[in-house]
py3Dmol code that shows the C-alpha trace and the ligand (Angstrom):
import py3Dmol

protein = """\
ATOM      1  CA  ARG A   1      -6.619 -12.037 -16.411  1.00  0.00           C
ATOM      2  CA  THR A   2      -8.723 -13.794 -13.803  1.00  0.00           C
ATOM      3  CA  VAL A   3     -10.792 -11.507 -11.607  1.00  0.00           C
ATOM      4  CA  LYS A   4     -12.694 -13.136  -8.775  1.00  0.00           C
ATOM      5  CA  LEU A   5     -15.500 -11.075  -7.331  1.00  0.00           C
ATOM      6  CA  PHE A   6     -17.003 -11.832  -3.958  1.00  0.00           C
ATOM      7  CA  ASP A   7     -19.819 -10.375  -1.965  1.00  0.00           C
ATOM      8  CA  ALA A   8     -18.576 -10.816   1.596  1.00  0.00           C
ATOM      9  CA  VAL A   9     -15.310 -12.468   2.635  1.00  0.00           C
ATOM     10  CA  ASP A  10     -13.279 -12.453   5.835  1.00  0.00           C
ATOM     11  CA  SER A  11     -10.268 -10.980   4.026  1.00  0.00           C
ATOM     12  CA  THR A  12      -9.396 -10.926   0.321  1.00  0.00           C
ATOM     13  CA  GLN A  13      -5.847 -11.741   1.475  1.00  0.00           C
ATOM     14  CA  ASN A  14      -6.988 -15.134   2.729  1.00  0.00           C
ATOM     15  CA  ILE A  15      -8.848 -15.930  -0.490  1.00  0.00           C
ATOM     16  CA  ALA A  16      -5.904 -14.853  -2.658  1.00  0.00           C
ATOM     17  CA  GLN A  17      -3.430 -16.820  -0.558  1.00  0.00           C
ATOM     18  CA  ARG A  18      -5.533 -19.947  -0.911  1.00  0.00           C
ATOM     19  CA  LEU A  19      -5.778 -19.438  -4.684  1.00  0.00           C
ATOM     20  CA  ALA A  20      -2.019 -18.840  -4.896  1.00  0.00           C
ATOM     21  CA  GLU A  21      -1.364 -22.068  -2.980  1.00  0.00           C
ATOM     22  CA  GLU A  22      -3.612 -23.833  -5.501  1.00  0.00           C
ATOM     23  CA  GLY A  23      -1.482 -22.469  -8.330  1.00  0.00           C
ATOM     24  CA  ALA A  24      -3.382 -19.360  -9.481  1.00  0.00           C
ATOM     25  CA  PRO A  25      -1.274 -17.427 -12.006  1.00  0.00           C
ATOM     26  CA  GLU A  26       0.318 -14.021 -11.609  1.00  0.00           C
ATOM     27  CA  GLY A  27      -2.212 -11.263 -12.119  1.00  0.00           C
ATOM     28  CA  THR A  28      -5.118 -13.051 -10.477  1.00  0.00           C
ATOM     29  CA  LEU A  29      -7.200 -10.428  -8.703  1.00  0.00           C
ATOM     30  CA  VAL A  30      -9.588 -11.006  -5.820  1.00  0.00           C
ATOM     31  CA  ILE A  31     -12.124  -8.257  -5.106  1.00  0.00           C
ATOM     32  CA  ALA A  32     -14.792  -8.165  -2.412  1.00  0.00           C
ATOM     33  CA  GLU A  33     -17.708  -5.840  -1.761  1.00  0.00           C
ATOM     34  CA  GLN A  34     -17.161  -6.272   1.948  1.00  0.00           C
ATOM     35  CA  GLN A  35     -14.613  -7.741   4.348  1.00  0.00           C
ATOM     36  CA  THR A  36     -15.705  -8.943   7.739  1.00  0.00           C
ATOM     37  CA  ASN A  37     -12.152  -9.266   9.005  1.00  0.00           C
ATOM     38  CA  GLY A  38     -10.030  -7.023   6.794  1.00  0.00           C
ATOM     39  CA  ARG A  39      -6.515  -6.682   8.100  1.00  0.00           C
ATOM     40  CA  GLY A  40      -3.970  -3.902   8.028  1.00  0.00           C
ATOM     41  CA  ARG A  41      -0.285  -3.748   8.820  1.00  0.00           C
ATOM     42  CA  MET A  42       0.976  -4.315  12.358  1.00  0.00           C
ATOM     43  CA  GLY A  43      -1.959  -6.554  13.219  1.00  0.00           C
ATOM     44  CA  ARG A  44      -4.489  -3.742  12.906  1.00  0.00           C
ATOM     45  CA  ASN A  45      -7.922  -4.262  11.452  1.00  0.00           C
ATOM     46  CA  TRP A  46      -9.088  -2.546   8.285  1.00  0.00           C
ATOM     47  CA  ILE A  47     -12.569  -1.061   8.088  1.00  0.00           C
ATOM     48  CA  SER A  48     -14.180  -2.522   4.950  1.00  0.00           C
ATOM     49  CA  PRO A  49     -17.926  -1.773   4.875  1.00  0.00           C
ATOM     50  CA  PRO A  50     -20.033  -3.161   1.995  1.00  0.00           C
ATOM     51  CA  GLY A  51     -19.953  -1.307  -1.296  1.00  0.00           C
ATOM     52  CA  LYS A  52     -17.983   1.674  -0.034  1.00  0.00           C
ATOM     53  CA  GLY A  53     -14.429   0.933  -0.935  1.00  0.00           C
ATOM     54  CA  VAL A  54     -12.011  -1.063  -3.011  1.00  0.00           C
ATOM     55  CA  TRP A  55     -10.902  -4.124  -1.074  1.00  0.00           C
ATOM     56  CA  MET A  56      -8.725  -6.272  -3.299  1.00  0.00           C
ATOM     57  CA  SER A  57      -5.721  -8.581  -3.408  1.00  0.00           C
ATOM     58  CA  LEU A  58      -3.415  -9.152  -6.360  1.00  0.00           C
ATOM     59  CA  ILE A  59      -1.342 -12.309  -6.773  1.00  0.00           C
ATOM     60  CA  LEU A  60       2.205 -11.792  -8.089  1.00  0.00           C
ATOM     61  CA  ARG A  61       4.881 -14.349  -8.852  1.00  0.00           C
ATOM     62  CA  PRO A  62       8.071 -12.376  -9.449  1.00  0.00           C
ATOM     63  CA  SER A  63      11.274 -14.352  -9.664  1.00  0.00           C
ATOM     64  CA  LEU A  64      13.047 -12.476  -6.878  1.00  0.00           C
ATOM     65  CA  PRO A  65      14.874 -13.048  -3.607  1.00  0.00           C
ATOM     66  CA  LEU A  66      12.544 -12.478  -0.663  1.00  0.00           C
ATOM     67  CA  GLN A  67      14.544  -9.463   0.484  1.00  0.00           C
ATOM     68  CA  PHE A  68      13.243  -7.509  -2.521  1.00  0.00           C
ATOM     69  CA  ALA A  69       9.573  -7.948  -1.623  1.00  0.00           C
ATOM     70  CA  PRO A  70       9.359  -4.466  -0.044  1.00  0.00           C
ATOM     71  CA  GLN A  71      10.174  -2.980  -3.459  1.00  0.00           C
ATOM     72  CA  LEU A  72       6.872  -4.345  -4.710  1.00  0.00           C
ATOM     73  CA  THR A  73       5.008  -2.585  -1.919  1.00  0.00           C
ATOM     74  CA  LEU A  74       6.580   0.696  -2.943  1.00  0.00           C
ATOM     75  CA  LEU A  75       5.790  -0.008  -6.594  1.00  0.00           C
ATOM     76  CA  ALA A  76       2.149  -0.682  -5.689  1.00  0.00           C
ATOM     77  CA  ALA A  77       2.013   2.580  -3.730  1.00  0.00           C
ATOM     78  CA  VAL A  78       3.283   4.550  -6.738  1.00  0.00           C
ATOM     79  CA  ALA A  79       0.759   2.829  -9.044  1.00  0.00           C
ATOM     80  CA  LEU A  80      -2.091   3.529  -6.661  1.00  0.00           C
ATOM     81  CA  CYS A  81      -1.068   7.131  -6.122  1.00  0.00           C
ATOM     82  CA  ARG A  82      -0.916   7.715  -9.880  1.00  0.00           C
ATOM     83  CA  ALA A  83      -4.303   6.041 -10.416  1.00  0.00           C
ATOM     84  CA  LEU A  84      -6.027   8.091  -7.740  1.00  0.00           C
ATOM     85  CA  LYS A  85      -4.446  11.370  -8.836  1.00  0.00           C
ATOM     86  CA  GLU A  86      -5.736  10.669 -12.326  1.00  0.00           C
ATOM     87  CA  LEU A  87      -9.326  10.323 -11.077  1.00  0.00           C
ATOM     88  CA  ALA A  88      -9.480  12.753  -8.185  1.00  0.00           C
ATOM     89  CA  PRO A  89      -8.175  16.337  -8.145  1.00  0.00           C
ATOM     90  CA  LEU A  90      -6.626  15.911  -4.719  1.00  0.00           C
ATOM     91  CA  ASP A  91      -3.159  16.402  -3.338  1.00  0.00           C
ATOM     92  CA  ILE A  92      -2.324  12.758  -2.656  1.00  0.00           C
ATOM     93  CA  GLY A  93       1.060  11.752  -1.289  1.00  0.00           C
ATOM     94  CA  ILE A  94       2.767   8.587  -0.095  1.00  0.00           C
ATOM     95  CA  LYS A  95       3.721   8.200   3.526  1.00  0.00           C
ATOM     96  CA  TRP A  96       6.473   5.631   3.917  1.00  0.00           C
ATOM     97  CA  PRO A  97       6.227   2.836   3.221  1.00  0.00           C
ATOM     98  CA  ASN A  98       2.843   2.663   1.553  1.00  0.00           C
ATOM     99  CA  ASP A  99       0.063   4.747   3.039  1.00  0.00           C
ATOM    100  CA  LEU A 100      -1.643   7.241   0.789  1.00  0.00           C
ATOM    101  CA  LEU A 101      -2.529  10.488   2.518  1.00  0.00           C
ATOM    102  CA  VAL A 102      -4.671  13.471   1.701  1.00  0.00           C
ATOM    103  CA  GLY A 103      -4.111  16.448   3.981  1.00  0.00           C
ATOM    104  CA  GLY A 104      -2.276  14.246   6.459  1.00  0.00           C
ATOM    105  CA  LYS A 105      -5.116  11.702   6.665  1.00  0.00           C
ATOM    106  CA  LYS A 106      -5.015   8.175   5.349  1.00  0.00           C
ATOM    107  CA  ILE A 107      -7.189   7.194   2.371  1.00  0.00           C
ATOM    108  CA  SER A 108      -5.517   3.969   1.379  1.00  0.00           C
ATOM    109  CA  GLY A 109      -3.194   1.263   2.643  1.00  0.00           C
ATOM    110  CA  ILE A 110      -1.230  -1.608   1.160  1.00  0.00           C
ATOM    111  CA  LEU A 111      -0.410  -4.903   2.841  1.00  0.00           C
ATOM    112  CA  LEU A 112       2.039  -7.207   1.122  1.00  0.00           C
ATOM    113  CA  GLU A 113       2.210 -10.790   2.335  1.00  0.00           C
ATOM    114  CA  SER A 114       4.703 -13.186   0.818  1.00  0.00           C
ATOM    115  CA  SER A 115       5.444 -16.860   0.739  1.00  0.00           C
ATOM    116  CA  ALA A 116       9.022 -17.915   0.102  1.00  0.00           C
ATOM    117  CA  GLU A 117      11.118 -21.015  -0.272  1.00  0.00           C
ATOM    118  CA  ASP A 118      14.900 -21.005   0.123  1.00  0.00           C
ATOM    119  CA  GLU A 119      14.780 -17.213   0.434  1.00  0.00           C
ATOM    120  CA  ARG A 120      13.099 -16.831  -2.965  1.00  0.00           C
ATOM    121  CA  ILE A 121       9.570 -15.545  -3.450  1.00  0.00           C
ATOM    122  CA  ARG A 122       6.991 -18.222  -4.325  1.00  0.00           C
ATOM    123  CA  TYR A 123       4.234 -15.672  -4.525  1.00  0.00           C
ATOM    124  CA  VAL A 124       3.213 -12.408  -2.979  1.00  0.00           C
ATOM    125  CA  VAL A 125      -0.288 -11.208  -2.312  1.00  0.00           C
ATOM    126  CA  ALA A 126      -0.547  -7.445  -2.546  1.00  0.00           C
ATOM    127  CA  GLY A 127      -3.592  -6.312  -0.579  1.00  0.00           C
ATOM    128  CA  ILE A 128      -4.954  -2.909  -1.415  1.00  0.00           C
ATOM    129  CA  GLY A 129      -7.573  -1.046   0.536  1.00  0.00           C
ATOM    130  CA  ILE A 130      -8.960   2.224  -0.812  1.00  0.00           C
ATOM    131  CA  SER A 131     -11.475   4.183   1.222  1.00  0.00           C
ATOM    132  CA  VAL A 132     -13.531   5.475  -1.683  1.00  0.00           C
ATOM    133  CA  ASN A 133     -17.090   6.317  -0.663  1.00  0.00           C
ATOM    134  CA  LEU A 134     -17.024   5.998   3.111  1.00  0.00           C
ATOM    135  CA  THR A 135     -18.636   8.769   5.122  1.00  0.00           C
ATOM    136  CA  GLU A 136     -17.568  10.053   8.540  1.00  0.00           C
ATOM    137  CA  ASP A 137     -20.136   7.742  10.145  1.00  0.00           C
ATOM    138  CA  ASP A 138     -18.279   4.723   8.803  1.00  0.00           C
ATOM    139  CA  TYR A 139     -15.272   5.535  10.985  1.00  0.00           C
ATOM    140  CA  PRO A 140     -15.117   5.097  14.721  1.00  0.00           C
ATOM    141  CA  GLU A 141     -14.565   8.368  16.579  1.00  0.00           C
ATOM    142  CA  ALA A 142     -10.957   7.427  17.351  1.00  0.00           C
ATOM    143  CA  LEU A 143     -10.040   7.263  13.652  1.00  0.00           C
ATOM    144  CA  ARG A 144     -11.692  10.423  12.396  1.00  0.00           C
ATOM    145  CA  ASP A 145      -8.624  12.585  12.891  1.00  0.00           C
ATOM    146  CA  THR A 146      -6.332  10.212  11.045  1.00  0.00           C
ATOM    147  CA  ALA A 147      -8.496   8.521   8.394  1.00  0.00           C
ATOM    148  CA  THR A 148     -10.575   9.909   5.559  1.00  0.00           C
ATOM    149  CA  SER A 149     -12.085   8.832   2.240  1.00  0.00           C
ATOM    150  CA  LEU A 150     -12.036  10.158  -1.299  1.00  0.00           C
ATOM    151  CA  ARG A 151     -15.712  11.028  -0.928  1.00  0.00           C
ATOM    152  CA  ILE A 152     -15.155  13.010   2.273  1.00  0.00           C
ATOM    153  CA  GLU A 153     -12.318  14.940   0.632  1.00  0.00           C
ATOM    154  CA  LEU A 154     -13.990  15.440  -2.750  1.00  0.00           C
ATOM    155  CA  GLY A 155     -17.604  15.910  -1.702  1.00  0.00           C
ATOM    156  CA  ASN A 156     -18.805  13.398  -4.266  1.00  0.00           C
ATOM    157  CA  GLU A 157     -18.742   9.682  -4.895  1.00  0.00           C
ATOM    158  CA  LEU A 158     -16.342   7.971  -7.250  1.00  0.00           C
ATOM    159  CA  ASP A 159     -16.821   4.884  -9.402  1.00  0.00           C
ATOM    160  CA  ARG A 160     -14.921   1.998  -7.834  1.00  0.00           C
ATOM    161  CA  THR A 161     -14.588   0.114 -11.122  1.00  0.00           C
ATOM    162  CA  GLU A 162     -12.750   3.028 -12.714  1.00  0.00           C
ATOM    163  CA  ILE A 163     -10.360   3.150  -9.775  1.00  0.00           C
ATOM    164  CA  ILE A 164      -9.614  -0.568 -10.053  1.00  0.00           C
ATOM    165  CA  ALA A 165      -9.063  -0.298 -13.819  1.00  0.00           C
ATOM    166  CA  ALA A 166      -6.745   2.711 -13.429  1.00  0.00           C
ATOM    167  CA  PHE A 167      -4.754   0.968 -10.698  1.00  0.00           C
ATOM    168  CA  ILE A 168      -4.278  -2.176 -12.773  1.00  0.00           C
ATOM    169  CA  ARG A 169      -3.180  -0.116 -15.790  1.00  0.00           C
ATOM    170  CA  HIS A 170      -0.606   1.860 -13.783  1.00  0.00           C
ATOM    171  CA  PHE A 171       0.550  -1.218 -11.909  1.00  0.00           C
ATOM    172  CA  GLN A 172       1.115  -3.147 -15.109  1.00  0.00           C
ATOM    173  CA  GLN A 173       3.091  -0.298 -16.643  1.00  0.00           C
ATOM    174  CA  LEU A 174       5.337   0.079 -13.587  1.00  0.00           C
ATOM    175  CA  TYR A 175       5.746  -3.679 -13.089  1.00  0.00           C
ATOM    176  CA  THR A 176       6.993  -3.986 -16.666  1.00  0.00           C
ATOM    177  CA  LEU A 177       9.373  -1.061 -16.115  1.00  0.00           C
ATOM    178  CA  TYR A 178      10.575  -2.731 -12.908  1.00  0.00           C
ATOM    179  CA  GLN A 179      11.226  -6.022 -14.668  1.00  0.00           C
ATOM    180  CA  GLN A 180      13.141  -4.281 -17.452  1.00  0.00           C
ATOM    181  CA  GLU A 181      15.083  -1.652 -15.540  1.00  0.00           C
ATOM    182  CA  GLY A 182      15.046  -2.707 -11.913  1.00  0.00           C
ATOM    183  CA  PHE A 183      14.064  -0.723  -8.863  1.00  0.00           C
ATOM    184  CA  SER A 184      15.844   2.548  -9.512  1.00  0.00           C
ATOM    185  CA  PRO A 185      13.181   4.211 -11.742  1.00  0.00           C
ATOM    186  CA  ILE A 186      10.480   3.118  -9.274  1.00  0.00           C
ATOM    187  CA  GLN A 187      12.529   4.515  -6.425  1.00  0.00           C
ATOM    188  CA  SER A 188      12.712   7.944  -8.102  1.00  0.00           C
ATOM    189  CA  LEU A 189       8.969   7.958  -8.751  1.00  0.00           C
ATOM    190  CA  TRP A 190       8.282   6.974  -5.154  1.00  0.00           C
ATOM    191  CA  GLU A 191      10.571   9.685  -3.810  1.00  0.00           C
ATOM    192  CA  ALA A 192       8.848  12.306  -5.945  1.00  0.00           C
ATOM    193  CA  LEU A 193       5.423  11.361  -4.538  1.00  0.00           C
ATOM    194  CA  SER A 194       6.583  10.950  -0.944  1.00  0.00           C
ATOM    195  CA  VAL A 195       5.395  13.231   1.840  1.00  0.00           C
ATOM    196  CA  THR A 196       7.775  11.564   4.293  1.00  0.00           C
ATOM    197  CA  LEU A 197      11.153  12.662   2.991  1.00  0.00           C
ATOM    198  CA  ASN A 198      13.039  15.593   4.460  1.00  0.00           C
ATOM    199  CA  LYS A 199      10.708  16.065   7.409  1.00  0.00           C
ATOM    200  CA  PRO A 200      11.847  15.131  10.929  1.00  0.00           C
ATOM    201  CA  VAL A 201      10.110  12.054  12.362  1.00  0.00           C
ATOM    202  CA  LYS A 202      10.101   9.800  15.376  1.00  0.00           C
ATOM    203  CA  LEU A 203       9.781   6.188  14.302  1.00  0.00           C
ATOM    204  CA  LEU A 204       8.908   3.275  16.539  1.00  0.00           C
ATOM    205  CA  THR A 205      10.898   0.378  15.099  1.00  0.00           C
ATOM    206  CA  PRO A 206      11.121  -3.193  16.386  1.00  0.00           C
ATOM    207  CA  ALA A 207      14.617  -2.218  17.625  1.00  0.00           C
ATOM    208  CA  GLY A 208      13.457   0.891  19.476  1.00  0.00           C
ATOM    209  CA  GLN A 209      12.791   4.519  18.685  1.00  0.00           C
ATOM    210  CA  VAL A 210      14.635   6.246  15.859  1.00  0.00           C
ATOM    211  CA  GLU A 211      14.580  10.011  15.631  1.00  0.00           C
ATOM    212  CA  GLY A 212      15.799  11.853  12.589  1.00  0.00           C
ATOM    213  CA  THR A 213      15.065  12.990   9.071  1.00  0.00           C
ATOM    214  CA  PRO A 214      14.288  10.501   6.287  1.00  0.00           C
ATOM    215  CA  ILE A 215      16.452  11.382   3.313  1.00  0.00           C
ATOM    216  CA  GLY A 216      15.702   8.625   0.826  1.00  0.00           C
ATOM    217  CA  LEU A 217      15.062   4.978   0.101  1.00  0.00           C
ATOM    218  CA  SER A 218      17.636   2.232   0.037  1.00  0.00           C
ATOM    219  CA  GLU A 219      17.851  -0.309  -2.761  1.00  0.00           C
ATOM    220  CA  SER A 220      15.880  -2.754  -0.599  1.00  0.00           C
ATOM    221  CA  GLY A 221      13.095  -0.273   0.052  1.00  0.00           C
ATOM    222  CA  ALA A 222      14.169   0.657   3.573  1.00  0.00           C
ATOM    223  CA  LEU A 223      13.993   4.265   4.703  1.00  0.00           C
ATOM    224  CA  ILE A 224      17.360   6.007   5.104  1.00  0.00           C
ATOM    225  CA  VAL A 225      17.137   8.204   8.187  1.00  0.00           C
ATOM    226  CA  ARG A 226      19.743  10.812   9.121  1.00  0.00           C
ATOM    227  CA  LYS A 227      19.967  11.049  12.901  1.00  0.00           C
ATOM    228  CA  PRO A 228      20.654  14.302  14.771  1.00  0.00           C
ATOM    229  CA  ASP A 229      24.302  13.251  15.269  1.00  0.00           C
ATOM    230  CA  GLY A 230      24.694  12.962  11.490  1.00  0.00           C
ATOM    231  CA  ALA A 231      24.836   9.155  11.403  1.00  0.00           C
ATOM    232  CA  GLN A 232      22.565   7.367   8.953  1.00  0.00           C
ATOM    233  CA  THR A 233      20.449   4.378   9.750  1.00  0.00           C
ATOM    234  CA  LEU A 234      18.154   2.107   7.769  1.00  0.00           C
ATOM    235  CA  VAL A 235      14.598   1.549   8.959  1.00  0.00           C
ATOM    236  CA  PHE A 236      12.856  -1.506   7.518  1.00  0.00           C
ATOM    237  CA  SER A 237       9.593  -1.302   9.395  1.00  0.00           C
ATOM    238  CA  ALA A 238       8.150   1.160  11.836  1.00  0.00           C
ATOM    239  CA  GLU A 239       5.208   3.107  13.081  1.00  0.00           C
ATOM    240  CA  SER A 240       5.511   6.832  13.378  1.00  0.00           C
ATOM    241  CA  SER A 241       5.133   8.070  16.906  1.00  0.00           C
ATOM    242  CA  GLY A 242       4.519  11.717  16.464  1.00  0.00           C
ATOM    243  CA  PRO A 243       5.516  14.405  14.001  1.00  0.00           C
TER     244      PRO A 243
END
"""
ligand_1 = """\
16
BTN
C -2.531 -0.877 6.054
O -2.457 0.297 5.732
O -2.389 -1.211 7.234
C -2.811 -1.917 4.996
C -4.277 -2.065 4.722
C -4.576 -3.104 3.678
C -6.059 -3.370 3.513
C -6.348 -4.263 2.351
S -8.066 -4.329 1.953
C -7.797 -5.670 0.860
C -6.778 -6.564 1.529
N -7.435 -7.517 2.399
C -7.132 -7.304 3.688
O -7.582 -7.968 4.651
N -6.284 -6.273 3.794
C -5.939 -5.719 2.493
"""
view = py3Dmol.view(width=600, height=400)
view.addModel(protein, "pdb")
view.setStyle({"model": 0}, {"cartoon": {"style": "trace"}})
view.addModel(ligand_1, "xyz")
view.setStyle({"model": 1}, {"stick": {}})
view.zoomTo()
view.show()
């Protein structure tokens, strides 16, 4: 596998996308010590100080219709959750679709960006940010209630290389399972690690607010939400707006 290591980049997503456009094969991994313009979902920025976290992007070239791309995000979240649980004795859960939380605070996020042609995936770049050794001072005041790091939760530092190696191992195992058996085994694993299911939420979706209780994942990776009137609705993307 090709691993490209950088000191400082704007975003590993940009580097990986450029490499993918130039024909880089599936499995190519771009890792940076620091990102000056790391990005998160929903146009947010991602704090990526030098040497303190895992900031990486993985190029994938699955032969899939574009509509299945969200399944890969969920797969990556399961792989990451398994890797981190293996290395840190913490209660880590997945908040839909792909945030990893410890005690309700975020320690990791995944951003999947895809390029498609005729509704089929050309490549996807799975961006993974893991807040490993950040301290409270690394976070702006406004984020301290909602974001944390493995170091803050554990009280000690972790080796970033071991985390990357464990993630790649788990990802590879699950990606093979996915290619052989489809999404359903991944879906069960995701549901078992989820902290989102069966708890009432208010979700801010592009189509407006949805209130209800998430009861599972659909085949496409959307969240199935049961509304107070009993009707079910699918949510493909959202922010939570409260408990
Ligand atoms: C989120 O939770 O909003 C997703 C965060 C994704 C951050 C990672 S860090 C490596 C890669 N490069 C980026 O610019 N973003 C992703």
